C-alpha positions in Angstrom: -111.4 60.3 40.2 -108.3 61.1 38.2 -107.7 60.1 35.1 -104.1 58.2 36.2 -106.0 56.5 38.9 -108.6 54.8 36.7 -106.2 53.4 34.5 -104.3 52.7 38.5 -107.9 50.8 38.8 -108.1 48.9 35.5 -104.8 47.9 35.8 -105.3 46.1 38.9 -109.0 44.4 37.8 -108.2 41.1 37.6 -105.4 41.1 40.4 -108.1 42.5 42.7 -111.1 39.5 41.4 -108.8 37.5 42.4 -107.8 38.5 45.9 -111.1 39.1 46.3 -112.1 35.9 45.7 -109.3 34.5 48.0 -110.2 36.6 50.9 -114.3 35.5 50.5 -112.7 31.8 50.9 -110.1 32.2 53.7 -113.2 34.6 55.6 -115.4 32.2 55.2 -112.8 29.6 56.4 -111.8 31.7 59.3 -115.7 32.5 60.4 -116.5 28.9 60.5 -113.6 28.0 63.1 -114.4 30.6 65.5 -118.2 29.7 65.6 -116.6 26.1 65.9 -114.4 27.3 69.1 -116.9 28.8 70.3 -119.3 26.3 70.4 -116.4 23.8 71.6 -115.6 27.2 74.5 -117.7 25.3 77.1 -116.2 21.9 77.2 -113.2 23.2 76.4 -112.5 24.7 79.2 -114.0 22.8 81.6 -112.1 19.9 80.5 -110.5 17.4 83.2 -107.0 19.3 83.9 -104.1 17.7 86.4 -104.1 19.7 90.0 -101.1 22.3 89.6 -99.4 22.7 93.6 -98.0 25.9 94.2 -95.7 27.3 96.9 -97.8 30.3 96.1 -100.6 31.7 98.3 -103.8 31.4 96.7 -105.7 34.1 95.5 -108.6 36.5 96.2 -110.4 34.0 92.7 -113.4 31.3 93.1 -111.7 28.3 94.8 -113.9 26.2 93.4 -112.3 25.5 89.6 -116.3 24.5 88.0 -117.4 28.1 89.5 -114.4 29.8 88.0 -115.3 28.6 84.9 -119.1 29.5 84.9 -117.8 32.7 86.3 -115.5 33.1 83.2 -117.6 32.1 80.6 -120.9 33.6 82.2 -118.2 37.5 81.4 -117.9 37.3 78.1 -114.6 36.2 78.7 -112.4 34.8 75.0 -109.5 33.1 75.6 -106.2 34.2 73.9 -106.4 32.1 70.6 -109.6 33.2 69.6 -109.3 36.8 69.8 -106.2 35.9 67.9 -108.5 34.9 65.1 -110.7 37.3 65.4 -108.3 40.0 65.3 -107.2 38.7 61.4 -110.3 38.1 60.5 -111.1 41.7 61.1 -107.7 42.3 59.0 -109.3 39.8 56.4 -112.4 42.1 55.9 -110.8 45.7 55.8 -108.5 44.0 53.3 -111.7 42.5 51.3 -113.1 46.4 51.4 -110.8 48.5 50.7 -109.4 45.8 47.4 -114.1 45.5 46.6 -114.3 49.2 45.7 -112.0 48.9 42.7 -114.0 45.8 41.4 -116.7 47.4 41.8 -115.9 50.6 40.6 -114.6 48.9 37.0 -117.6 46.1 36.8 -120.0 49.3 37.1 -117.7 50.8 34.6 -117.5 48.0 31.5 -121.2 47.8 32.3 -121.2 51.0 30.9 -120.0 50.1 27.8 -120.9 48.7 24.3 -119.8 45.0 24.3 -116.9 46.1 21.7 -115.4 49.1 24.3 -115.8 45.6 26.5 -113.4 44.1 25.0 -111.1 46.8 23.2 -110.8 47.8 27.1 -110.6 44.4 28.7 -108.2 42.7 26.3 -105.9 45.9 25.5 -105.7 47.6 29.3 -106.9 45.1 32.3 -105.1 41.7 29.9 -102.6 43.5 28.9 -102.6 41.9 25.5 -100.1 43.0 22.8 -102.0 45.1 19.7 -100.9 42.2 16.9 -102.4 39.8 19.4 -105.1 41.6 20.4 -105.8 42.6 16.5 -106.5 38.6 15.4 -108.6 38.2 18.5 -111.3 41.1 16.8 -110.9 39.5 13.7 -111.7 35.9 15.5 -114.7 37.5 17.7 -116.2 40.0 15.6 -115.6 38.1 12.3 -114.1 41.2 10.5 -111.0 43.2 9.8 -109.9 46.5 11.5 -106.5 48.6 11.9 -104.4 49.2 14.6 -105.7 52.5 14.2 -109.4 52.1 14.6 -108.6 49.5 17.6 -107.2 52.7 19.1 -110.1 54.7 18.4 -112.7 52.5 20.0 -110.2 52.4 23.1 -109.9 55.7 23.5 -113.7 56.3 22.9 -114.5 53.8 25.7 -111.5 55.9 27.8 -113.3 58.5 27.5 -116.6 57.0 28.7 -115.1 55.4 31.4 -113.4 58.8 32.2 -116.5 60.0 32.3 -118.6 57.8 34.5 -116.0 58.8 37.1 -116.3 62.1 37.8 
């Protein structure tokens, strides 16, 4: 993996984590709706409907509405609205699968760093904080003063480790 691609994945990490969480929720809701619709499919299709009169000649289908519905259900027929829901579910799952790789990669890289290296990568690269704020937060977190150049060296060392992991 190129250094540019690694940098891109690190910067996109927070967004991807949030988007994956949103997609997980949407997928769960849609799966529940599909399951509910499939469970009640026989009742929905067989509900009493008013008879429709038409001047059109009768076709070659089964004459009894009950038999026609039974044949449809037995053959695995699915109404269009359920097909649309299943298509939407497949699209959401595909998007989730693509985005989840970023989350997996970055999470794995961060686990391979020391605590301070992980901290600087999260604050400076992933969150995009300014060096001034990073210096202050570093002092508060680790109770030691450090210079901006020391923090940059720490960041450089962390990135070198990540690049090595991503090769």
